[in-house]
C-alpha positions in Angstrom: -13.6 49.0 -45.0 -12.3 45.5 -45.5 -14.4 45.1 -48.7 -12.8 48.3 -50.2 -9.3 47.0 -49.4 -10.1 43.6 -51.0 -11.6 45.3 -54.1 -8.4 47.5 -54.4 -6.2 44.4 -54.2 -8.3 42.7 -56.8 -8.1 45.7 -59.1 -4.4 45.9 -58.7 -4.0 42.2 -59.5 -6.2 42.6 -62.6 -4.1 45.6 -63.7 -0.8 43.6 -63.2 -2.3 40.7 -65.2 -3.3 43.0 -68.0 0.1 44.6 -68.1 1.7 41.2 -68.2 -0.5 40.1 -71.1 0.2 43.2 -73.1 4.0 42.8 -72.6 3.8 39.1 -73.6 1.9 40.0 -76.7 4.5 42.6 -77.7 7.3 40.2 -77.1 5.6 37.6 -79.3 5.2 40.1 -82.1 8.9 41.1 -81.8 10.0 37.5 -81.9 7.8 36.8 -84.9 9.3 39.8 -86.7 12.8 38.6 -85.9 12.0 35.1 -87.1 11.1 36.2 -90.6 13.9 38.8 -91.1 16.9 37.8 -93.0 20.1 39.9 -92.5 21.1 41.6 -95.8 18.0 40.5 -97.6 15.0 42.9 -97.7 12.0 40.9 -98.9 8.6 41.5 -97.4 7.3 38.0 -96.4 4.0 37.2 -94.7 4.1 37.5 -91.0 2.4 34.1 -90.8 5.6 32.4 -92.0 7.2 33.0 -88.5 5.9 29.8 -87.0 4.2 28.2 -90.0 4.8 24.7 -91.3 3.9 25.6 -94.9 6.5 24.6 -97.4 7.2 28.2 -98.4 7.7 29.2 -94.7 10.1 26.2 -94.1 12.1 27.1 -97.2 12.2 30.7 -96.1 13.6 29.7 -92.7 16.3 27.6 -94.5 17.3 30.7 -96.5 17.3 32.8 -93.3 19.5 30.3 -91.4 22.1 30.1 -94.2 22.2 33.9 -94.6 22.6 34.2 -90.8 25.6 31.9 -90.9 27.1 34.0 -93.7 26.4 37.2 -91.7 27.9 35.7 -88.5 31.2 35.0 -90.2 31.7 38.2 -92.1 34.5 39.2 -89.8 36.5 36.2 -90.9 36.1 36.9 -94.6 38.9 38.0 -96.8 38.5 40.4 -99.6 38.2 37.8 -102.3 35.1 36.3 -100.5 33.2 39.6 -100.4 32.0 39.4 -104.0 30.9 35.8 -103.5 29.1 36.7 -100.3 27.3 39.6 -102.0 26.3 37.3 -104.9 24.9 34.8 -102.4 22.9 37.4 -100.6 21.4 38.5 -104.0 20.6 34.9 -104.6 18.9 34.6 -101.2 16.8 37.7 -102.0 15.8 36.3 -105.4 14.9 32.9 -103.9 12.9 34.6 -101.2 11.0 36.7 -103.7 10.2 33.6 -105.7 8.8 32.0 -102.5 6.5 34.9 -101.9 5.3 34.6 -105.5 4.7 30.9 -105.1 2.9 31.5 -101.9 0.3 33.5 -103.8 -0.3 30.7 -106.4 -3.2 28.2 -106.0 -2.3 25.0 -104.2 -2.4 22.8 -107.3 0.2 25.0 -109.1 2.8 25.1 -106.3 4.5 21.7 -106.6 6.8 22.3 -109.6 7.9 25.8 -108.6 8.5 24.7 -105.0 10.7 21.8 -106.2 12.7 24.2 -108.3 13.1 26.7 -105.4 14.0 23.8 -103.1 16.9 22.8 -105.5 18.0 26.5 -105.6 18.0 26.7 -101.8 20.0 23.5 -101.5 22.6 25.0 -103.8 22.5 28.3 -101.9 23.0 26.4 -98.6 26.0 24.4 -100.0 27.6 27.6 -101.3 27.0 29.5 -98.1 28.4 26.5 -96.0 31.5 26.4 -98.2 32.2 30.1 -97.7 31.2 30.0 -94.0 33.6 27.1 -93.3 36.4 28.3 -95.6 39.4 29.7 -93.8 39.9 33.4 -94.5 42.9 35.7 -94.2 41.8 36.7 -90.7 41.2 33.2 -89.4 44.9 32.7 -88.6 45.1 35.7 -86.3 43.5 34.0 -83.4 46.9 33.3 -81.9 49.0 36.4 -81.3 52.1 36.9 -83.5 55.4 36.1 -82.0 57.3 39.3 -81.0 61.0 39.6 -80.4 62.0 39.5 -76.8 62.0 42.8 -74.9 65.5 43.8 -73.8 66.0 44.4 -70.1 65.8 48.0 -68.9 69.1 49.7 -68.0 69.8 50.0 -64.3 68.3 53.1 -62.7 70.4 55.3 -60.4 69.4 55.1 -56.7 67.3 57.9 -55.4 69.0 60.7 -53.5 67.9 60.8 -49.9 69.8 63.9 -48.8 67.2 66.3 -50.3 64.0 67.0 -48.4 60.8 65.8 -50.1 58.7 68.6 -51.5 55.3 69.4 -49.8 52.5 67.1 -51.0 50.4 70.0 -52.4 53.0 71.1 -55.0 53.2 69.6 -58.5 56.4 68.1 -59.6 
């Protein structure tokens, strides 16, 4: 009897360990998918770029981070910045597509295209930073506008106490 109980406990522990391993693997896949996704830019990049130290993967992450900064500050943008933001997201997509193309090249043919894309990404980061840090029309609204003072209420007449109060169940 004791052997059966011990076996059941061991099977339960093994089941819990398996469930934990499956949940951990799913979480890892989700975080890798989030690591390669760029908001507003739909380019299919290799999943191996999520944690890779390849030059293409590092450059992709630089694009992702600059695009995320643009996306995070969209609420502070004024109308004149929308065209510039859209142009920058198109530039990010083009740079990312070039990175995927370069990734497929043989190793000895990557140096010059990577250098050109690196310069393009530096320009993209500078432009994204200038828009992200630029004050927009909405940025001054963090303090509430000053309102005129509210005039005092007129004095209210005192309640009459000579009338009996209505029963609690009746609506007034």
